[in-house]
N, C-alpha and C positions, 0 to 999 in steps of 0.2 A: 503493499499500500503506499501512496505517495505522501511523505511526511514534511515536503519542503515548505509548506506554506501556512501551518498553524501559526507562523512568526506574527501574522498579521495583528494588529491591535485594532478592535472594532472603532474605537473611539477616534483612531486616526485616520479614517477612511475620509478623502477627499469628498465623494458623493458624487453626483451625475449633474449637478446644477451648475451655474456660472463659477468659474472660477476665481474670478475677483482679481483684485490686486496681486495676491500671491503669486498669480501664475506669471508674472512680469518679474519676479524677483528671481536672481540667480541660482542656478542648481545647487554650486557648491556654497558651504556657509560662509561668510566673511570672515577673514582671520582678522579684521580689525573689530569686530563685535565679538568674537568667541574667544580671543587668543587670552585675555586678561584672565576671566575664569577658568579657561582651560589649563593655564599655567597654574594657578593656583589649585585645582583639582588633582591636577597631574602630580603636583609635589606632595600632597596629601596621599594620594594613591602608592608612590614609591616608598613613603614613609611607613605606610605597612608593611612594606617587603623588607625595608632596611631599620627596622626600629626607630623612626622619626628622624634619623639622621641623614637628611638629603638635601642639597643644595638646589637652586634653581640652574647651575649651570651645569648639574648633573645630568638634566634633561634636554635630550636632543631630537631633532626631528619632529616635532610635536605638530600633528595636523588632526583636523576635525574632518573625517570624510563625509561624503554625501550621504551614505546610510547612517549618519549621527553615531560612530565610532569614534573616541579620542584614541589616538594613536602614538606612541612615543618611544623613544629608546632612553632605557637607563644605564647609563656609563658613569660608574663613580669609583672603579679602579678598587674598589674592596670585595668586589665578584665579578663572577661572568655577567657580561652585558646582557639587559634584558630587552624583548620588545613587548611593551605593555599596553594592552588593550582595554578599554572601557565604556560601556555603552552609555549614550546620553538619552536614550529613548527605548520603550518599551519593545518595540521591534527590533533595535539595536541589540538588545540582550537576548531576544530570541535567536536571533542570527548566531551571536556569539557562543551561546550556549550549543547551538545546533552543529556549529565548526568542531567546538570542542569535542562532542559527542562523536562526530565523524573520524576524528584523530584518535579517538581512545580504540573505535572500533577497528580502525587501522593498525594501530600498534598492536592489537591481541589478532588480528588475523594470519595464522600462519602461511597463507598462499603468498602473502604479499613478499614475504622474503627480505632480499636486499633492496627493495623499494623503500625501506623503511629509514634509509640513511637519508631521504629526501624529505622526511616529515618533520616539521617543527614540532618539540616536545612541549604540550603545554599542559597547565595546571590550574584549574578554575578555583578562585578563591572567593568566599564571600564573607563579608564582615557585617554584622549587626542587621542583617537581611536587607542592606540597602546598597553599600557599595559592592559591585562586583567585578572582579577584574582579571583577567587572563595575563600571566605571565609566560612568554616564550623564550626558550634558548635560540639566542641568533645563530641564524644559519650563515655561513660563509657565502660570498659571491656577491653579485650585482644584479639588480631587476633588470629581466631582459628588455623590457621599452626603454630603460634609461640608456643601457649599453646601444640599442639600436638607434638612438638620437645622436648617440655619438659617432658611431660607426654603421651606418645604414648598409654597408656593402656585405655586413654580416648576417643580414637577414635570412638568406637560404640556409646555410649550415646551421644556426640557430636554431630555425624551425625544423629542420628534419632531426636535429637532437630531440627538441621538445615533443616532435611525434611520436619518436621513436621510444621516447620515455614512458609517455602515458599509453601508448599502446602495450606496453609491458606490463603494466597495470590491469588493463583491460582484460589483457590475455589470461593473467592470474586469476581475476576474478570473475571473469564472465561465462555467460551461458546462453544459447539460442534462445529466442522467445518470439512468439508469433505477435506481431505489433497489433493487431487488430484487437488482442485481448487486453493490450495494454492503454489503449485510446484515451480512456477515461482518467487514467492518471498522467499520462503523455501528453495529452492533448487538451481535454475537456478543462482540467482544473487550471490549467494555465491560462485559457484563454477567459475562464471566470475571473482572474485576478484582473485582465485587462478591463474586463467590463467593470468590475467593482471599484478599482483604483484609478483609471483613467477617464476622465469626465467625456473627453470627445470619442472613446469607445461606447460609451452608452447612449450618444445620441443615434440619430437616424443614419446619418450615412457612416458612422463608426460599426453601429450593431449590424447594418448590412453586412459591411466588411468583414467582421467577425463572422458570421455566419458563412461568409464565401470561404474563409480560410479553414473553418473547421470542415466544410464538406472538401476543399481541397485536399487537406492533410488526411482525414479520416480516409478518403477514397483512395490516395496514394498509399497508405498503409495497411489498406487491406490485401491479404494474400502474401504480405511479406514478412520475412524471416529476420529479425536484428540481434545482434549482441546487446544483452542488457548486464550491466557489469558496473563497479564501483566509479561512479563518474565524479570528477571534480566539480562541474555545473558551470565553473567561471574560468576556463582555462585560457588565458590570454597572456602576452608578453609580461605583463606587468606582475602576474603571479607565479612567475618563474625566477630562481636565481640561478646565475650561471658563472663559473669561472672564466673570467676575463680572459686569461692568459689561454687555456686549454678549449674553451667553449662549451666543455661539458656542463651538465645540469648540475647543482649543487642544492638545490631546495624548490619544494613547490608550497607554497604559502596560499592563506585565505581559502578554508575549507567550508565557508558558511552555506554555500551551494550543493554540497556535496550528498550523494545518494547512494546506497548500497546496488540499486539495480536500474539505474538509468539508462537511457540508448545511448551508448558509449559513444556513438559516431559523434554526437554535439561537442563533445571535448576537441576533436580533431577538427570539425568544421568552423568552431569558433576561434580557434588558434590561428587558422588561415583568414579568416574573415577580418578579425583585428588586427591582423598582420597588414591586410591590405587597406585596414582603416588608417593604420598610422601611416603606412607609406604615404596615402593621398590626403590625410588629414582631414577627411571628411566624416560624417557621423555614419554610424554602423547601420543605421535604417536606409540610407541612401545608398550605400554599398549593396545590400539584398535587395532593395528596390529594383536597382540595376540588373542583378542578377535573375530577377523574376522577369525583368522586361525582356532579358536576353534569352531567357530559357535555360540559363548555366551559368557557372561560374566562368570566368576568364582562363585561356589556356595555362598560365604560368600557375595559378591556384589550383587548377585539376591537377597539373603535373606534380606540386606540391602534396597532394593529397595520395598520390600514389605511394608516399612514404609513412602513410597511416595505415590504421588497422580498419580501413571501411571500405564498400565496395568500389570500384572504379567509377566515378562519376559520369563519365562517359556512356557507361553502360546502363545507367538509371532511366526508367520510362519517362519520368520528371525529374530533370537534373536540379529544378529549383526546390524540389520538395525537403531535402536536409537542410538546405541554407535556410528554408523557412520555418523549418521545426527549430533550428538552432537559434534562429532570431526570437521565435517564441519563447524559448526558454530562458533566453538572454534578459529580454524585456520584462516578463512576467517575474523574472527573479528579481530585478531591480527594484520593480514597481511593490513587490511584497516586502522587501527590506525597508523601504522609506517611502513617505508619502509626498517626500520632495519631488520627486520623480513625476509623479502623476499630476501633480500640480503645475510643474514647469512647462508653460506654452513652449519654450525652446527645445525641450528636450523631446516633447510629443511631436512637434512638427518637424523636427530630424529626424527622430527614431521610430516613431509609430505610423504616422499618417501616411508617409511615403511609400511602406510595404504593403499597408492595408488598402492604401488607393490601387496600387497596382493589381493586388489580388482582385480586387473587386472588379477590375475591368475585365477580367478574364473568365 
């Protein structure tokens, strides 16, 4: 059974009415507004781990994510550096605890074997029933997206390494699954998130487009056998760590969207699509809408997927089917993690409307 979306908090639901002024606000929280209180909270959290002896200069790379997680590094030279995560909303707390549970399951799964070296070790700590934090051991390496910004020419070998690594996880944990038996989990649950959390999807045009997408996905998956395996759920260059010299993977982070039995092809497709997104500096929805319009991926992206554990895209009856399923998992995952997404006119216009509009035309 799909457990990815009980994280949503009913009181945070944006509703289907007019989005109002909040839709014009930036998607990312403004550091000018959040940094003072976040610094104070970070020092308090770090003090819980270090017995109160923490200075502001021990806190590094402080940020508030779009999904309302406060993340920072604690480096005070008295112990191993740690990555600290703290939720600032009910949804963020749900995502954080879900990710911790996924890491625990992976650590205890004998099938995973050597893959464990890529996993952050996380410990969930609660204090007074209010302060929740996760402290993770810092894994070596640099984030893949940061490396590619400095050296875009390394995109191909990095992608091959990343696709090979996640394919090994899928092989270890996967099994064949009749796709039509899983459409309620893999398709309908996520379409319901779009309708509930994104006002445009609840309007006349959006609702008709959502119905068209359901018909296309359910029809395309009928009679198909896909591999269900441990999926990361948000596998993109920013969530892998890479040894800068050798180019080998040294870590895979952020398991908040992980499932034990998802369609593993979404991990490989998302990596290829987000790599294209970073290269072209466009929204993911625009990349996927182009694929729907063309009837498939670009030749370079199809060739890259040849290094993944997915059926060859050129042999698919509907080459846009897997990009559409991957897009659905990605946007529904974001919308479930934070109400900011559904309320952001810019995000919806760039990532949701183009894809659903293109689907509705066909």
